[in-house]
C-alpha positions in Angstrom: -16.5 -18.4 25.9 -16.0 -20.9 23.1 -16.7 -19.4 19.7 -16.6 -15.8 20.9 -13.9 -13.3 19.8 -15.8 -10.1 19.9 -16.4 -9.3 23.6 -14.9 -6.0 24.8 -14.2 -5.7 28.5 -14.9 -2.5 30.4 -14.3 -1.8 34.1 -16.4 0.6 36.1 -14.3 2.0 39.0 -16.5 3.7 41.6 -13.7 4.4 44.1 -16.1 3.3 46.9 -17.9 0.1 47.9 -21.3 1.9 47.6 -22.6 5.2 46.1 -22.9 8.3 48.3 -26.2 9.0 49.9 -28.8 10.3 47.5 -26.9 9.2 44.4 -28.0 6.5 41.9 -25.9 5.0 39.2 -27.1 4.3 35.7 -25.9 2.6 32.5 -27.3 4.1 29.4 -26.8 3.1 25.7 -27.8 5.2 22.7 -28.6 2.3 20.4 -29.7 -1.3 20.7 -26.7 -2.3 18.5 -24.8 -3.3 21.6 -25.5 -5.9 24.3 -23.9 -5.7 27.7 -23.1 -8.8 29.8 -22.0 -9.3 33.4 -19.5 -12.0 32.5 -17.3 -13.4 29.7 -19.6 -16.5 29.5 -22.6 -14.2 28.7 -24.8 -15.8 31.4 -26.3 -12.6 32.6 -27.4 -9.9 30.2 -27.9 -6.3 31.3 -31.5 -5.6 30.5 -32.1 -2.1 29.3 -35.5 -0.5 29.7 -35.7 2.3 27.2 -32.0 1.9 26.7 -31.3 2.6 30.4 -30.5 0.4 33.4 -30.3 1.3 37.0 -27.3 -0.1 38.9 -28.6 -1.4 42.2 -26.5 -2.6 45.2 -28.7 -5.5 46.1 -30.3 -8.3 44.2 -33.2 -7.1 42.2 -35.2 -8.9 39.5 -36.7 -5.9 37.9 -36.2 -5.9 34.2 -34.2 -2.7 33.9 -32.0 -3.0 37.0 -28.5 -4.4 37.4 -27.4 -6.3 40.6 -23.7 -5.6 41.2 -23.5 -6.2 45.0 -19.8 -5.2 45.2 -17.7 -7.1 47.7 -15.4 -4.8 49.7 -13.3 -7.7 51.0 -12.2 -8.9 47.5 -9.6 -6.2 47.1 -11.5 -4.5 44.3 -14.1 -2.6 46.2 -15.9 -0.3 43.8 -14.8 -2.0 40.6 -17.2 -3.9 38.4 -16.5 -5.6 35.1 -18.8 -5.8 32.1 -18.4 -7.2 28.6 -19.8 -5.4 25.6 -20.8 -7.1 22.3 -22.0 -5.7 18.9 -25.2 -7.6 18.0 -24.6 -9.7 14.9 -28.1 -9.2 13.6 -28.0 -5.4 14.1 -27.6 -3.5 10.9 -28.1 -0.2 12.8 -25.6 2.7 13.1 -21.9 2.4 12.7 -21.2 3.6 16.3 -22.8 3.1 19.7 -22.1 4.7 23.0 -22.3 3.2 26.5 -22.6 5.9 29.2 -22.2 5.6 33.0 -24.0 8.3 34.9 -24.2 9.2 38.6 -27.4 11.2 39.4 -28.9 12.8 42.4 -32.1 14.8 42.8 -30.6 17.8 40.9 -29.6 15.8 37.9 -26.3 14.3 36.6 -23.3 14.8 38.8 -20.8 12.6 37.0 -20.7 11.0 33.6 -18.2 8.9 31.5 -18.7 7.3 28.1 -17.2 4.7 25.8 -18.0 4.7 22.1 -17.9 1.4 20.1 -17.3 1.3 16.4 -18.6 -1.3 14.1 -15.9 -2.6 11.7 -16.8 -2.6 8.0 -13.4 -4.0 7.0 -11.5 -7.1 8.1 -7.9 -7.7 7.4 -6.4 -11.2 7.1 -2.6 -11.6 7.3 -1.0 -15.0 6.7 2.7 -15.8 7.4 5.2 -18.0 5.7 6.5 -21.6 6.2 6.9 -22.3 9.9 6.3 -18.7 10.7 4.3 -18.4 13.9 1.9 -15.4 14.0 2.0 -12.6 16.5 0.7 -9.1 16.9 3.5 -8.2 19.4 4.8 -4.8 18.2 8.3 -5.8 19.6 8.5 -9.0 17.5 10.6 -7.8 14.6 12.9 -10.8 14.0 11.6 -13.0 11.2 8.1 -11.8 11.7 8.0 -9.1 9.1 4.5 -9.4 7.7 3.2 -9.7 11.2 5.0 -6.5 12.1 2.8 -4.8 9.4 -0.3 -6.6 10.9 0.6 -5.2 14.3 1.0 -1.7 12.9 -2.4 -1.8 11.2 -4.0 -3.1 14.3 -2.3 -1.0 17.0 -1.5 2.2 15.2 -4.1 2.4 12.5 -7.1 0.9 14.2 -8.0 -1.8 11.7 -9.7 -5.1 12.5 -6.6 -7.4 11.9 -6.4 -11.2 12.2 -3.1 -13.0 11.8 -2.6 -16.7 11.0 0.1 -19.2 10.2 0.0 -20.7 6.8 -0.4 -24.1 8.4 -3.9 -22.9 9.6 -5.0 -23.2 6.0 -5.6 -26.2 3.7 -3.1 -26.3 0.9 -4.6 -29.0 -1.3 -7.5 -31.3 -1.9 -11.3 -30.5 -1.8 -10.8 -28.3 1.3 -8.1 -26.1 -0.4 -8.4 -22.6 0.9 -10.4 -23.5 4.0 -9.1 -23.1 7.5 -9.0 -20.7 10.4 -8.2 -17.6 8.2 -11.0 -18.4 5.8 -13.4 -19.1 8.6 -12.6 -15.6 10.0 -13.2 -13.9 6.7 -16.4 -15.9 6.0 -17.9 -15.2 9.4 -17.0 -11.5 9.2 -19.0 -11.2 5.9 -21.9 -13.5 6.6 -22.5 -12.7 10.3 -20.7 -9.5 11.3 -21.9 -7.7 8.2 -18.4 -6.7 7.2 -18.4 -5.2 3.7 -14.7 -5.3 2.8 -12.1 -8.1 3.1 -8.4 -7.6 2.7 -6.0 -10.5 2.5 -2.2 -10.5 2.3 0.5 -13.1 2.8 4.2 -14.0 2.6 5.7 -17.0 0.9 3.3 -20.0 1.4 1.1 -17.4 3.0 0.9 -15.7 -0.4 -0.3 -18.9 -1.9 -2.7 -19.4 0.9 -4.0 -15.8 0.2 -4.8 -16.8 -3.4 -6.6 -20.0 -2.2 -8.6 -18.3 0.5 -9.9 -15.5 -1.8 -10.7 -18.1 -4.4 -12.8 -20.1 -1.9 -14.6 -16.9 -0.8 -15.5 -16.2 -4.4 -16.9 -19.7 -4.8 -18.9 -19.4 -1.6 -20.3 -16.1 -2.8 -21.3 -17.8 -6.1 -23.2 -20.4 -4.0 -20.9 -23.2 -5.3 -19.9 -24.5 -1.8 -22.7 -26.4 -0.1 -22.9 -25.3 3.5 -20.6 -22.3 3.0 -22.8 -20.0 0.9 -22.2 -16.3 1.4 -25.5 -14.4 1.1 -24.2 -10.9 1.8 -22.4 -8.6 -0.7 -18.7 -7.8 -0.1 -15.7 -6.5 -1.9 -12.0 -7.2 -1.8 -10.4 -3.7 -2.1 -6.8 -4.8 -1.6 -4.6 -7.8 -1.6 -0.8 -8.2 -1.3 1.9 -10.8 -1.9 5.4 -10.8 -0.5 7.4 -13.4 -2.6 4.3 -15.5 -2.9 4.8 -19.3 -3.3 2.1 -21.8 -4.3 0.8 -23.1 -1.0 2.4 -26.5 -0.2 4.3 -26.7 -3.5 7.5 -28.9 -3.3 9.8 -27.8 -4.9 8.4 -24.3 -4.3 6.7 -22.6 -7.3 5.9 -18.9 -7.4 2.3 -17.7 -7.5 1.8 -15.9 -10.9 -1.9 -14.9 -10.6 -3.5 -12.2 -8.5 -6.5 -13.2 -6.3 -9.8 -13.1 -8.0 -12.1 -10.2 -7.2 -9.2 -8.1 -5.9 -9.7 -4.5 -6.9 -6.1 -3.6 -6.2 -3.2 -6.1 -5.9 0.5 -5.4 -5.1 3.3 -7.9 -5.5 6.8 -7.6 -4.0 9.2 -10.4 -5.0 12.9 -11.3 -5.4 14.7 -13.5 -7.9 18.2 -14.2 -6.3 17.5 -16.7 -3.5 19.7 -19.8 -3.6 18.3 -21.6 -0.5 18.9 -25.4 -0.4 17.1 -26.2 2.8 14.8 -28.0 3.6 15.6 -31.0 1.3 12.6 -30.3 -1.0 14.2 -27.0 -2.1 16.5 -27.5 -5.1 17.1 -24.1 -6.7 16.1 -21.5 -4.1 12.8 -19.9 -3.2 11.8 -17.1 -5.5 8.7 -15.2 -6.2 7.8 -13.8 -9.7 5.8 -11.2 -11.6 2.1 -11.7 -11.0 -0.4 -11.4 -13.9 -3.3 -9.1 -13.0 -1.3 -7.2 -10.3 -1.6 -3.4 -10.2 2.0 -3.2 -9.1 4.8 -5.7 -9.5 8.1 -4.8 -7.7 11.2 -6.9 -8.3 13.1 -5.7 -5.2 16.4 -6.8 -6.6 16.0 -4.3 -9.4 15.6 -1.4 -6.8 18.5 0.6 -5.5 17.6 -0.4 -2.0 17.0 -4.1 -2.6 19.8 -5.7 -4.6 20.8 -8.3 -2.0 17.4 -9.1 -0.6 16.6 -12.9 -0.7 13.5 -14.8 0.3 14.2 -14.9 4.0 14.9 -11.2 4.2 12.2 -9.7 1.9 9.3 -9.8 4.4 11.5 -8.2 7.1 12.4 -5.3 4.9 10.8 -2.2 6.2 10.7 -0.6 2.8 8.7 -3.5 1.4 6.4 -3.3 4.4 6.0 0.4 4.1 7.3 1.0 7.6 10.7 2.6 6.8 11.1 6.1 8.4 12.5 7.3 5.1 9.6 5.8 3.0 8.5 9.0 1.4 12.0 10.1 0.5 12.5 6.8 -1.3 9.4 7.4 -3.5 8.3 3.8 -2.6 5.0 3.5 -0.7 5.5 -0.2 0.2 2.5 -2.4 1.1 1.3 0.0 3.9 1.3 3.0 1.6 -0.7 1.1 -1.1 -3.1 -0.3 1.6 -3.9 3.2 3.0 -4.6 4.5 -0.5 -7.0 1.7 -1.2 -8.6 0.9 2.2 -9.9 4.1 3.9 -12.9 2.5 5.7 -12.3 0.6 8.9 
């Protein structure tokens, strides 16, 4: 459905085209924080009476009954799909559970549950020049910062959103706006997210600065039509060889994002790239004023030869190296986990 990115699909597998004699199926939720829909287009809501709905096998218009009329000849007899959504306006608890129950005259004979968690933190990751985004855990070549995004999403359970730097406006009155900004803005204003994390590589580092700056302006009611009315914090930001977004020739970012509680900056100073034509003397990051940690990787025993194209693929920088602890270098992941312990 256009504009929707928060529907979670669940399948109920009954192993039979209809329930056994004397058995009735139910859907039960423990909080009104979640809505349940029959389809991805949200055309039919499951109406819960006292947070419970009876699953019927024929059409029924009663308010607390669900018509699922399974078709045995469709090859999926006994399987029904639903879509679950956390209600935007629901402050409510941080978790909600949806339970399927099969009951007979003696009580519950079978039960299964799924628990949904409300994210309080959203993580925005922005790649470098011409770097397409991906959360594919197998994509390791020239996708370094997205490899970290994939790890945070798949292995650590954070709400992660990845973007290309070209998704963001680099200059003009719309500077800092774009798909990544929209995601962060919507998360705070409508999904009641309390914490925003932003990190980026190269032009994505510059886009990180601009995005956060625009969020700060929106929170200060300085952007008409973009006002943020809910409180939020930025517990962590990170640059990898950050370059002012759209700068030609490339100029390093030398300021940490505003409002960032803890900022880390990994950079290199040896790059001699001469391509594309607008690059004259290489692409190099620099020390960042206001950063809690500045790391010149070329000054480290493990990073003497790392240039701009290699720095975001370096597992030590990302914090994903198997020997990370032995190197006494937490990398971005290590710093992130120290600062962001709320999902």
